[in-house]
C-alpha positions in Angstrom: 93.9 128.7 94.3 95.4 125.5 95.5 93.9 122.7 93.2 93.2 119.8 95.6 92.5 116.2 94.5 90.4 114.0 97.1 91.0 110.6 96.6 88.9 107.6 98.6 87.4 104.4 97.4 84.5 105.1 100.1 81.9 107.4 98.6 80.7 108.7 102.0 84.2 109.4 103.1 85.2 110.8 99.7 82.2 113.2 99.9 82.9 114.1 103.5 86.5 115.1 103.1 85.9 117.1 99.8 83.3 118.9 101.8 85.6 119.7 104.6 88.0 121.3 102.0 85.1 123.2 100.3 83.8 124.3 103.6 87.4 125.7 104.3 87.5 127.7 101.1 90.3 129.8 99.9 93.2 129.2 99.2 92.0 125.7 98.6 89.6 124.3 95.8 88.3 120.7 95.2 89.5 120.3 91.6 88.7 116.3 91.7 87.0 113.9 93.6 88.5 110.3 92.6 87.3 107.0 94.0 90.6 105.2 92.8 94.3 105.9 92.0 93.3 105.3 88.1 90.7 108.3 88.3 93.2 110.5 90.0 96.0 109.6 87.5 93.6 110.5 84.6 92.3 113.5 86.2 96.1 114.7 86.7 96.8 114.3 83.0 94.2 117.0 82.1 95.5 119.4 84.9 98.0 118.6 87.6 97.0 118.9 91.3 98.9 121.3 93.7 97.7 119.1 96.7 96.6 115.4 96.8 94.7 114.1 100.0 94.5 110.5 99.5 93.3 107.4 101.6 96.3 105.0 101.8 94.3 101.7 101.8 92.1 101.2 98.4 91.4 98.5 96.3 93.8 97.9 93.4 96.7 100.5 93.7 96.8 102.1 97.1 97.4 105.8 97.9 101.3 105.6 98.2 101.5 103.9 94.7 99.2 106.6 93.2 101.7 109.2 94.8 104.7 107.3 93.5 103.2 107.3 89.9 102.7 111.0 90.1 106.2 111.7 91.3 107.5 109.5 88.4 105.7 111.9 85.9 107.6 114.8 87.8 104.8 115.9 89.7 106.1 118.1 92.7 102.9 118.9 94.6 102.1 118.4 98.2 100.6 115.1 99.4 98.7 114.2 102.4 97.6 110.6 103.5 94.7 109.4 105.4 95.6 106.5 107.4 94.5 104.1 110.0 96.4 102.6 113.0 97.7 99.6 111.0 99.0 101.7 108.1 102.0 103.0 109.9 104.0 100.1 108.6 104.1 102.2 105.5 105.9 105.1 107.2 109.1 104.5 105.5 107.5 104.6 101.9 105.5 107.5 102.9 108.7 109.7 103.6 110.2 108.3 100.1 107.4 109.6 98.3 107.4 112.9 99.8 104.4 112.9 102.3 103.7 116.4 103.6 101.5 115.4 106.5 99.1 112.6 107.8 95.6 112.6 108.8 94.5 109.7 111.3 91.1 108.0 111.0 88.5 109.0 112.0 88.9 112.4 110.4 86.8 115.1 112.0 86.0 118.5 110.4 88.5 120.1 113.1 91.2 117.7 112.0 91.0 118.8 108.4 90.9 122.5 109.3 93.9 122.1 111.4 95.5 120.6 108.4 94.5 123.0 106.0 95.5 125.8 108.5 99.2 124.2 108.5 99.3 124.1 104.7 97.8 127.5 104.3 100.6 128.9 106.5 103.2 127.2 104.5 101.8 128.8 101.4 102.3 132.2 103.0 106.0 131.2 103.9 106.6 130.1 100.5 105.9 133.6 99.2 102.4 132.6 98.0 104.0 130.3 95.3 101.3 128.6 93.3 102.1 125.1 94.5 103.3 123.8 97.7 107.0 122.4 97.2 107.6 118.6 97.8 110.5 119.6 100.1 108.9 122.2 102.3 108.4 119.9 105.2 108.3 116.2 104.5 106.8 115.3 108.0 104.9 118.0 109.8 105.3 118.7 113.6 101.9 117.6 114.0 102.3 114.1 113.1 101.7 111.7 115.7 101.2 107.8 115.3 97.7 107.8 117.1 96.0 104.7 116.6 92.3 104.4 115.2 90.7 103.6 118.5 87.2 103.3 118.6 87.2 106.0 121.4 89.3 108.1 119.3 91.8 109.1 122.0 94.9 107.6 123.7 95.4 107.1 127.5 96.5 110.6 128.9 99.9 109.0 130.1 100.6 108.0 126.4 99.8 111.6 125.4 102.1 112.8 127.9 104.8 110.6 126.6 104.3 111.7 123.0 104.3 115.3 124.1 107.6 114.6 126.0 109.2 113.0 123.0 107.9 115.6 120.5 109.6 118.4 122.9 113.0 116.6 123.3 113.5 114.9 119.9 116.9 116.7 119.7 118.0 115.2 123.0 119.4 112.0 124.4 116.5 110.8 126.5 116.0 107.5 128.3 112.7 105.4 128.8 112.9 106.3 132.4 112.9 110.0 131.7 110.0 109.7 129.5 108.2 107.6 132.1 108.6 110.1 134.8 107.2 112.9 132.4 104.3 110.6 132.0 103.9 109.9 135.5 103.7 106.1 135.1 106.4 103.4 135.7 108.7 102.6 132.7 107.3 98.9 132.4 103.7 100.3 132.0 104.6 103.0 129.5 106.7 100.7 127.5 104.0 97.9 127.1 101.1 100.7 126.7 103.0 102.9 124.2 103.6 100.0 122.0 100.1 98.4 122.4 98.5 101.8 121.6 100.9 103.3 119.0 102.3 100.3 117.3 105.8 101.7 117.9 108.2 101.3 120.7 109.2 104.4 122.7 112.6 104.6 121.0 111.2 103.8 117.5 108.8 106.7 117.8 111.7 109.1 119.0 113.9 107.8 116.1 111.2 108.5 113.5 110.8 111.8 115.1 114.5 112.7 114.7 114.5 111.5 111.3 111.5 113.4 110.2 113.1 116.7 111.6 116.4 115.7 109.6 114.2 115.7 106.4 112.9 119.0 107.5 116.3 120.4 108.0 117.8 118.8 104.8 114.9 120.1 102.6 114.7 123.7 104.3 118.2 124.7 105.2 121.6 124.6 103.6 123.2 123.4 107.1 126.2 121.1 106.7 125.2 117.5 107.6 127.4 117.5 110.5 125.8 120.4 111.9 122.2 118.7 111.6 123.6 115.5 113.2 124.8 117.5 116.2 121.5 119.6 116.4 119.6 116.3 116.6 122.3 114.9 119.2 123.5 112.2 117.0 127.0 111.0 118.4 128.5 111.3 115.1 127.8 111.7 111.4 128.1 108.0 110.4 125.6 107.1 113.0 123.1 109.7 111.7 123.7 108.5 108.1 122.9 104.9 109.1 119.9 105.8 111.0 118.8 108.0 108.2 119.3 105.4 105.5 117.5 102.8 107.5 114.5 104.9 107.6 114.5 106.9 104.4 116.2 104.3 102.3 119.0 106.8 101.1 121.8 108.8 102.6 121.1 112.2 103.9 123.4 113.8 101.2 121.7 112.1 98.4 118.2 112.9 99.9 119.1 116.7 99.8 120.7 116.4 96.4 117.5 114.8 94.9 115.5 117.8 96.6 117.7 120.7 95.6 119.8 119.3 92.7 123.4 119.9 91.8 126.1 120.2 94.2 124.3 120.0 97.6 125.5 116.9 98.6 129.2 117.7 98.2 128.7 121.0 99.6 127.1 119.8 102.7 129.8 117.2 103.4 128.1 114.0 103.0 
């Protein structure tokens, strides 16, 4: 079973998220319900979790600080953060501490089921190893910066733009092309995309490409130049510069931190 810690300072949310996991059942089991980072760290000293699902914003230490403390102890489990619209300013730090996936508030039962379906599939892909490796997929293909809107949905035109960007992360695209796919004017889309997601269209595209780069660096032995070409970067220095800006380290150093000796040299970076 995958020992799962659920962490949230709001009792109702904590109970609801834990119930979602319990209702899903195998291979997941709720090993601890924690109302703060301190409780989670104390529980982890008794038995380390395979999976931590935590809210980002909590009094005292936030969810990402909790995960950083766990990483500092050598914990290599899987981490999922539950976040609101304004929390996407934490995206860079989230990548650094090895976030596997995101859930956007409000979290409905079907959202948690879809998350656990994805994680369960990864367990099978990892030959049913007892834990989920940090490097399996740092950011999942399902990640989208949807805002925490009262109506819990984006305008259809913005959704179309996101679907187009997700499908063409490895291509050179222009705002005009995205707007055409969304059936709106470039000016309308640029303003609305920023208003509803908190990111510009190009910022979103860069983040998606960087996330895919993290996935390729952690899951393959492809040379850095090959990854840069696959993601349509004009050259290796441009790829390395953008990657460092988002993740905080070079692609080669990132891969080496995940896989250990010699990977950075072997991959050409």
